[in-house]
N, C-alpha and C positions, 0 to 999 in steps of 0.2 A: 577335605574330601578327596583330593588327588592322592594324598599319602595313604589314606585308607584303601583306595582302589588299587594302588600300586602294591601295597603289602598283601592284599587279598590275592592278586594275580601272582605275586612271587610265591606265596604259600601254596597256591594251587599248582604252580609249575614244579615246586619242590616235592609235593606229595604224589603227583601223578605217576612218576616212575616207580615209586615205592608201592603204590596201589596195584599197578600193572604186574609187578614182580610177585606180590603177595597173591593176587588172583591166579596167576599162572601156577604158583606153587600149590595152591588149594586145588586147582583143576587137576594137576598131575597127581596129586596125592589121593584125592577122594573120588575122582571121576576119570580114572585112568583109561578105560576102553574108549570113551568119547574123545579124550585128549589124543590118544594114539591114532584113532581113526581120522580126526581132523588134521593131524600132522601128516599122516600118510597121504591124504587127499591133496593137501597143499603142496607137498613135495612132488607128487606125481603130476599135478597140474603144471607146476613150474617146469618140470622136465619135458612134458608134452607140448608146452607152449612154443618151443623152439624146434620141434621136429616136424619135418614134412614127409619123411620117408615112411611109408606104411609099414614096412618090415620092422623098422626101429620102434614105431609106436606099438605094434603088436608085441614085440619083445619086451618092452617096458611094462605093458599091461600084464603080461604073463608073469614077469618077475615080481611085480607088486602083489599080484594075486597069490602067487606061491608063498611069498614071505609073510603076508599078513593073514591070509585065511588058511594056508597049508592044506589045500584040497588034495585028494588022491590023484586027480587028473584035472586038466582044464582044457576047454575048447573055446575058441573065439570064432564066431560066425560073422563074416563080413558080407553084407548085402551088396551085390553089384549095383552100381549106379549108372544111369545113362544120362548124359548131359547133352542137351540139344540147344543150339544157339540159332535163333531165327534172325536172319539178316533182313534189314528193312528193304 
């Protein structure tokens, strides 16, 4: 019983990377717009995760929008926020 379980786990571990690579190839080949959009969102999210400067964030958003959608123009509206802290 232990040998069967071990061989099953070994087969699963060996097949999993092949399955992931095959699924990625199929997605890139047959569903390219969705693949490109997901990749762009992931890359942008990882860039923005480490940025605290509003100007850098806005610049990144404009660059991504220009590269992916290629609009004639783009505008980002930033709503002013007011933060109030009530002291006890």
